C-alpha positions as CSV (number, residue, x, y, z in Angstrom):
1,M,83.5,113.7,79.8
2,S,87.1,113.5,79.1
3,I,90.1,114.1,81.4
4,L,93.7,114.4,80.6
5,L,96.2,113.6,83.3
6,K,99.5,115.2,82.6
7,N,103.0,114.0,84.1
8,A,101.7,110.8,85.7
9,K,104.3,108.7,87.3
10,I,103.3,105.2,86.5
11,I,105.0,101.7,87.0
12,G,106.5,100.3,84.0
13,E,107.8,96.9,83.5
14,E,111.3,97.8,84.9
15,D,111.2,101.2,86.0
16,F,108.8,104.4,86.5
17,L,107.7,106.2,83.7
18,L,106.1,109.6,83.0
19,R,103.0,109.5,80.9
20,D,99.7,111.3,80.0
21,I,96.7,109.4,80.2
22,Y,93.5,110.5,78.3
23,I,90.1,109.5,79.5
24,E,86.8,109.5,77.8
25,D,83.6,107.7,78.7
26,E,84.9,106.2,81.8
27,K,87.5,104.4,79.9
28,I,91.2,104.9,79.4
29,V,91.4,105.7,75.7
30,E,95.4,106.3,75.5
31,I,98.5,106.3,77.6
32,A,101.4,108.0,75.8
33,E,104.1,110.9,76.2
34,N,102.7,114.5,75.8
35,I,99.2,113.8,74.8
36,K,97.5,116.4,72.9
37,R,93.8,116.1,72.7
38,D,91.1,118.6,73.6
39,S,89.3,117.6,77.0
40,D,86.9,118.9,79.4
41,R,89.7,118.9,81.9
42,V,93.3,118.8,82.4
43,I,95.0,117.9,85.8
44,D,98.7,117.6,86.3
45,C,99.7,114.8,88.3
46,N,102.9,116.6,88.8
47,E,105.1,113.4,88.6
48,K,103.2,112.0,91.5
49,L,103.0,107.9,92.0
50,T,99.9,106.8,89.9
51,M,98.5,103.5,90.1
52,P,95.5,101.5,88.9
53,G,92.7,101.8,91.3
54,G,93.1,99.2,94.2
55,V,91.0,96.0,94.1
56,D,90.0,94.4,97.3
57,V,88.6,91.3,97.1
58,H,88.1,90.2,100.7
59,T,85.7,92.5,102.6
60,H,82.7,92.1,104.8
61,L,80.1,94.8,104.9
62,S,76.9,94.8,106.9
63,L,78.1,91.0,107.6
64,D,75.2,89.7,109.8
65,L,76.7,87.2,112.3
66,G,73.7,87.1,114.4
67,K,74.3,88.8,117.8
68,F,76.6,91.2,115.8
69,I,76.6,92.8,112.3
70,S,79.8,94.4,110.9
71,I,79.2,98.2,111.3
72,D,80.2,99.4,107.8
73,D,77.6,99.2,105.4
74,F,78.1,99.3,101.5
75,Y,78.0,103.4,101.5
76,T,80.3,103.7,104.7
77,G,82.5,100.8,103.7
78,T,83.0,101.7,100.0
79,R,83.7,105.4,100.7
80,A,86.3,104.5,103.5
81,A,88.0,102.2,100.6
82,S,88.1,105.1,98.3
83,F,89.7,107.4,100.5
84,G,92.5,104.7,100.8
85,G,92.8,104.4,97.0
86,T,90.7,101.2,96.7
87,T,88.1,101.6,93.6
88,S,86.5,98.0,93.7
89,I,85.6,95.5,96.1
90,V,84.3,91.9,95.9
91,D,82.6,91.3,99.2
92,H,82.2,88.1,101.0
93,I,78.5,87.7,101.6
94,A,76.9,86.2,105.0
95,F,75.4,82.9,105.1
96,G,71.2,82.7,104.8
97,P,69.0,80.6,106.9
98,R,69.6,77.0,106.6
99,G,67.9,75.4,103.7
100,S,68.0,78.6,101.4
101,L,69.8,79.0,98.2
102,V,72.8,81.2,97.7
103,S,71.0,83.3,95.2
104,D,68.6,84.5,97.8
105,E,71.4,85.6,99.9
106,I,72.8,87.5,96.6
107,K,69.5,89.0,95.9
108,K,69.6,90.4,99.4
109,Y,73.1,91.9,98.9
110,H,72.4,93.6,95.6
111,K,69.5,95.6,97.6
112,M,72.1,96.3,100.1
113,A,74.7,97.7,97.5
114,E,72.3,99.5,94.9
115,G,71.9,103.1,95.7
116,N,74.5,103.1,98.5
117,A,78.2,101.8,97.2
118,V,80.3,104.9,95.8
119,I,82.6,102.5,94.0
120,D,82.2,99.3,91.9
121,Y,81.4,95.9,93.5
122,S,80.9,92.6,93.4
123,F,80.0,89.2,95.4
124,H,81.3,85.9,96.3
125,G,78.7,83.2,97.1
126,A,78.8,81.2,100.5
127,I,78.0,77.5,100.9
128,Q,77.1,76.4,104.3
129,E,75.6,73.3,103.2
130,V,75.7,71.2,100.1
131,T,72.5,69.7,98.1
132,D,72.1,69.0,94.5
133,D,70.1,72.3,94.1
134,I,73.0,74.2,95.5
135,L,75.6,72.8,93.3
136,D,73.5,73.6,90.4
137,E,73.2,77.0,91.4
138,I,77.0,77.2,91.2
139,E,76.8,77.1,87.5
140,K,73.8,79.5,87.4
141,L,75.5,82.1,89.5
142,F,78.7,81.8,87.5
143,D,76.4,83.2,84.3
144,E,75.3,86.0,86.6
145,G,78.9,87.0,87.2
146,I,79.1,85.4,90.6
147,V,82.3,83.4,89.6
148,S,83.4,82.7,92.9
149,T,82.3,81.1,96.2
150,K,83.4,80.8,99.8
151,I,83.6,77.7,102.2
152,Y,84.8,77.4,105.5
153,T,86.8,74.5,107.5
154,T,85.6,76.0,110.8
155,Y,82.8,78.0,112.3
156,G,78.9,77.0,112.4
157,G,78.7,76.9,108.6
158,M,81.5,74.6,107.9
159,L,81.4,71.9,105.4
160,D,82.8,68.5,106.3
161,D,85.7,66.8,103.7
162,K,83.2,65.0,101.6
163,H,81.0,68.2,100.8
164,M,84.2,70.3,100.2
165,L,85.1,67.6,97.8
166,R,81.9,68.1,95.7
167,V,81.8,71.7,95.8
168,L,85.7,71.6,94.5
169,Q,84.3,69.0,91.6
170,K,81.5,71.3,90.7
171,A,83.8,74.3,90.5
172,K,86.3,72.5,88.2
173,E,83.3,71.9,85.8
174,T,82.3,75.7,85.7
175,G,85.4,77.5,86.3
176,T,84.3,78.8,89.9
177,V,86.9,80.1,92.1
178,V,86.6,78.3,95.4
179,C,87.8,80.5,98.4
180,V,88.6,78.7,101.5
181,H,89.1,79.9,105.2
182,C,91.2,77.1,106.4
183,E,91.6,76.5,110.0
184,N,91.1,73.1,111.7
185,D,87.9,72.9,113.5
186,G,88.2,70.6,116.0
187,M,92.0,71.5,117.1
188,I,90.3,74.8,117.9
189,A,87.6,73.6,119.6
190,D,89.7,71.5,121.7
191,L,92.1,74.3,122.7
192,R,89.4,76.8,123.4
193,E,87.7,74.3,125.8
194,E,90.7,73.8,127.5
195,A,91.5,77.4,128.0
196,K,88.0,78.1,129.2
197,N,88.3,75.1,131.7
198,K,91.3,77.2,132.9
199,G,89.8,80.5,133.0
200,N,92.6,81.8,130.5
201,L,90.0,84.2,128.7
202,A,92.4,87.3,128.1
203,P,92.6,88.3,124.4
204,I,95.9,86.4,124.1
205,Y,94.5,83.2,124.3
206,H,92.6,84.1,121.3
207,A,95.8,83.4,119.6
208,K,97.2,80.7,121.6
209,T,93.8,78.5,120.7
210,R,94.0,79.3,117.1
211,P,97.6,78.0,116.2
212,A,99.5,78.3,112.9
213,E,99.1,74.4,113.0
214,A,95.8,74.5,112.5
215,E,95.9,76.8,109.5
216,A,98.3,74.7,107.9
217,E,96.5,71.6,108.4
218,A,93.6,72.8,106.9
219,I,95.4,74.4,104.0
220,N,97.1,70.9,103.3
221,R,93.8,68.9,103.4
222,L,92.3,71.4,100.8
223,I,95.0,71.1,98.4
224,Y,94.6,67.4,98.3
225,L,91.1,67.8,97.9
226,S,91.4,70.0,95.0
227,E,93.9,67.5,93.7
228,V,91.1,64.8,93.6
229,A,89.0,67.1,92.0
230,G,91.1,67.7,89.3
231,F,93.0,71.0,90.3
232,P,89.9,73.5,90.3
233,K,90.6,77.2,91.1
234,L,91.6,77.0,94.7
235,Y,92.0,80.4,96.6
236,I,93.4,80.4,100.3
237,V,91.9,83.5,101.8
238,H,94.0,85.2,104.6
239,T,97.1,83.1,105.1
240,S,98.7,84.4,108.2
241,S,101.6,82.0,108.8
242,A,104.8,80.5,107.7
243,L,103.6,77.1,108.1
244,G,100.4,77.9,106.2
245,L,102.6,79.6,103.4
246,R,105.2,76.5,103.2
247,E,102.0,74.0,102.5
248,I,101.1,76.3,99.4
249,R,105.0,76.4,98.4
250,K,105.5,72.7,98.6
251,A,102.0,71.9,96.9
252,R,103.3,74.3,93.9
253,A,106.7,72.8,93.8
254,R,105.3,69.2,93.3
255,G,103.1,70.3,90.6
256,V,99.7,71.4,92.2
257,K,97.8,73.7,89.7
258,N,95.4,76.6,89.8
259,L,96.6,77.2,93.8
260,Y,96.3,81.1,95.0
261,C,97.2,82.5,98.0
262,E,95.9,85.8,99.8
263,T,97.1,87.5,102.8
264,C,96.0,90.5,104.5
265,T,97.5,93.9,105.4
266,Q,97.5,93.2,109.4
267,Y,99.5,89.9,108.9
268,L,102.2,91.8,107.0
269,T,102.3,94.3,109.8
270,L,101.1,93.5,113.2
271,T,102.1,90.5,115.8
272,D,100.4,88.9,118.7
273,E,101.9,91.2,120.9
274,K,99.1,93.6,120.2
275,Y,96.8,91.2,122.5
276,L,98.9,92.3,125.2
277,E,99.3,96.1,124.2
278,G,97.4,98.2,127.0
279,G,96.4,95.1,128.9
280,E,93.1,93.3,127.9
281,S,90.9,96.3,127.1
282,Q,93.1,97.2,124.1
283,G,94.1,93.7,123.0
284,V,90.6,92.8,122.3
285,K,90.5,95.3,119.5
286,Y,92.6,93.0,117.3
287,I,90.6,89.9,117.8
288,C,90.3,88.6,113.9
289,A,90.5,84.8,112.6
290,P,93.3,83.6,112.0
291,P,94.7,85.6,114.6
292,L,97.6,87.8,114.7
293,R,101.1,85.8,114.5
294,K,104.7,86.1,115.5
295,K,107.3,88.2,114.1
296,S,108.8,85.4,112.1
297,D,105.3,84.6,110.5
298,V,105.3,88.5,109.2
299,D,108.7,88.1,107.9
300,A,108.0,84.8,106.1
301,L,104.7,86.2,104.4
302,W,107.0,89.0,103.1
303,E,109.4,86.6,101.5
304,G,106.3,84.8,100.1
305,I,105.6,88.1,98.4
306,I,109.2,88.5,97.3
307,D,109.3,85.2,95.9
308,G,105.8,85.0,94.3
309,T,104.0,82.6,96.8
310,V,101.7,85.2,97.5
311,D,99.4,86.4,95.0
312,V,97.1,89.0,96.7
313,I,97.0,91.5,99.5
314,A,93.4,91.9,100.7
315,T,91.9,93.2,104.2
316,D,89.3,91.1,105.4
317,H,87.6,94.4,106.8
318,C,85.0,93.6,109.3
319,P,84.8,96.1,111.8
320,F,83.0,96.1,114.9
321,F,82.8,98.9,117.6
322,Y,85.3,98.9,120.2
323,E,83.7,100.9,122.9
324,S,80.3,99.0,122.8
325,E,80.9,96.0,120.9
326,K,84.7,94.7,121.9
327,L,85.3,96.4,125.0
328,P,82.8,94.3,127.0
329,Y,84.6,91.2,125.9
330,K,87.9,92.2,127.3
331,D,88.0,89.3,129.7
332,D,86.0,86.7,127.3
333,F,87.7,86.5,124.3
334,L,85.5,83.2,123.3
335,N,82.3,85.8,122.9
336,A,84.1,88.9,121.6
337,P,83.1,89.6,117.8
338,G,85.8,88.7,115.4
339,G,87.0,91.2,112.8
340,I,88.8,94.3,112.5
341,P,89.0,97.5,109.9
342,G,91.4,97.9,107.4
343,I,89.7,98.8,104.0
344,E,90.9,102.3,103.8
345,E,94.4,101.8,104.8
346,R,95.5,98.7,102.7
347,M,97.2,100.5,99.7
348,E,99.1,103.3,101.9
349,V,100.5,100.7,104.4
350,V,101.4,97.9,102.0
351,L,103.2,100.5,99.8
352,T,105.1,102.0,102.7
353,E,106.2,98.6,104.3
354,G,106.7,96.8,101.0
355,L,109.0,99.5,99.6
356,K,111.0,99.6,102.9
357,R,111.6,95.5,102.7
358,G,112.8,95.8,99.0
359,V,109.7,94.8,97.2
360,S,109.5,96.2,93.9
361,P,106.7,98.6,92.7
362,Q,105.6,96.3,90.2
363,R,105.2,93.6,92.7
364,L,103.3,95.8,95.1
365,R,101.0,96.8,92.1
366,D,100.3,93.3,91.0
367,L,99.2,92.3,94.7
368,L,96.9,95.3,95.0
369,C,95.4,95.9,92.0
370,T,96.5,93.5,88.8
371,N,96.2,89.9,90.6
372,P,93.1,90.2,92.4
373,A,91.1,91.7,89.2
374,K,92.4,88.7,87.2
375,I,92.1,85.8,89.7
376,F,88.3,87.0,90.3
377,G,87.5,87.9,86.6
378,L,87.6,91.6,87.0
379,G,90.6,91.9,84.9
380,Y,88.5,92.7,81.7
381,K,87.8,96.1,83.4
382,K,90.1,96.9,86.3
383,G,93.4,96.4,88.1
384,S,95.5,97.9,85.6
385,L,96.5,101.0,83.7
386,E,95.6,99.8,80.2
387,V,93.9,101.3,77.0
388,G,90.3,100.1,77.3
389,K,90.2,99.3,80.9
390,D,87.8,101.2,83.4
391,A,89.6,104.6,84.4
392,D,90.0,103.7,88.0
393,I,93.2,105.6,89.2
394,V,94.7,106.6,92.1
395,V,97.7,109.5,92.6
396,F,100.0,109.4,95.4
397,D,101.7,112.0,97.4
398,Q,104.9,110.7,98.6
399,E,104.9,112.3,101.9
400,K,104.9,110.9,105.6
401,Y,101.9,111.2,107.7
402,T,100.6,109.3,110.5
403,I,97.4,107.1,110.4
404,S,95.3,107.9,113.3
405,Q,91.4,107.4,114.1
406,T,91.0,111.2,113.4
407,N,91.8,110.7,109.8
408,R,89.8,108.0,108.9
409,H,86.6,107.2,107.3
410,S,85.1,104.0,108.1
411,N,82.3,103.9,110.8
412,C,84.3,102.1,113.4
413,D,85.7,103.8,116.4
414,Y,89.0,102.6,115.9
415,T,91.8,101.9,113.2
416,T,93.7,98.6,113.5
417,Y,96.9,100.9,112.3
418,E,97.1,103.8,114.8
419,G,100.2,105.4,114.7
420,F,101.7,103.6,111.5
421,E,103.9,106.1,109.7
422,S,103.0,105.9,106.1
423,D,105.3,107.2,103.4
424,F,102.1,107.6,101.0
425,K,98.8,109.6,101.1
426,V,96.1,109.4,98.4
427,K,95.7,112.7,96.7
428,M,93.4,112.0,94.1
429,V,91.1,109.2,93.0
430,L,89.1,108.3,90.0
431,S,86.4,106.0,89.5
432,R,85.4,105.1,85.8
433,G,87.0,108.4,84.7
434,E,85.2,110.5,87.3
435,V,87.3,112.4,90.1
436,I,85.7,111.2,93.5
437,L,88.5,112.5,95.9
438,E,90.8,115.4,95.2
439,N,93.2,116.9,97.5
440,S,90.9,115.7,100.6
441,E,87.6,116.9,99.1
442,Y,85.2,114.1,98.5
443,K,83.2,114.4,95.5
444,A,81.2,110.9,95.0
445,E,77.6,110.7,95.3
446,K,76.1,107.9,97.1
447,G,75.0,104.9,94.8
448,R,77.4,105.7,92.0
449,G,79.0,102.4,92.2
450,K,78.0,99.7,89.8
451,F,77.8,95.8,90.3
452,I,80.5,94.3,88.3
453,K,79.5,91.0,86.2
454,R,82.7,89.2,86.3
455,K,83.9,87.0,83.9
456,F,86.8,85.0,82.6
């Protein structure tokens, strides 16, 4: 199958360029002006913004938390992602039973995704305890294309400093990227206990008991641990605060290497005022960790995007039903399921908000597509419009429309971005050279997505 895209407005090094894109056998074969080749189909992009398909490296599909399981699976979640212009994801897996190997859970995730995903996918490992067998497994998984793993500094699966250091040391040997959820567990536990004793259980106390200081301290600690380990690839997930960002900026200034910073759409657009919106009944929708912060934090993160401190914008998509799963805990933030939807909205929201704030189109493309692909070993296939890469392409209409639950495609019964006025709307999406969305008509077959064996 060959496709010729005509008059695509692509992002050049300094300005927009009008180019044709010739696609054959799932790959980009040529990008040039006025291509004249025979093709099975010619599509005129009409000078609309054309970008690489989005790469979201932080999702949680069918995440089993015990009492709750996130409600988008690998079909509904990847379908929603593709409606928003994302054409590949790397999913953060759940922990398996204590004593099991990470590869056991990876095998489970392969079964969950195969035959369901409509776009291409991969997985991060997840380590909740450190044994010699699990450390040895990091290298085995790397060879199988699982070139990243996640550890936590809080929650039930957290590691202590000694064991985090061992993971970082092993990752240095193998080249594995270590993703870390950074929050100080002791600080949070003490503040939550105090809130419980005082009866302060409304959603706003979710934010008050997970302060920015908890994030910044843990980021600082992980950076020094990585320094002792010889600077493995350390990736701080969902950075949410000015304080956390400052720790990353300071570390780079003093010579820390292989340090990457991710933030998420919600931390760039929403504040903790959402926990007060409509009273507790609405505020519980926005419980996620880290929590939403202050406007000053939002502004600081955009400054970090402009100055290069932030490397990736992801979603941390982890949805739960509002009516049946969140609302019952409107007066009990301690037990409300933590996580929000966002896999579909990322590209449109970030392009809209970023351009308004003066961020260059080149920078936004890199944050949404190119950087996540490079950092996590998808770059040989994904993340950019280049000859030889997979033909993962999204074309946008530049038109204003209002994001609403009625035009979303996740299983979730609400959108985090209700009422957001977007300047961009996805018009067409190609995944490996196949048109899977065109003029609101969805064409992808369930299960067409493939596992990406990642490599550096």
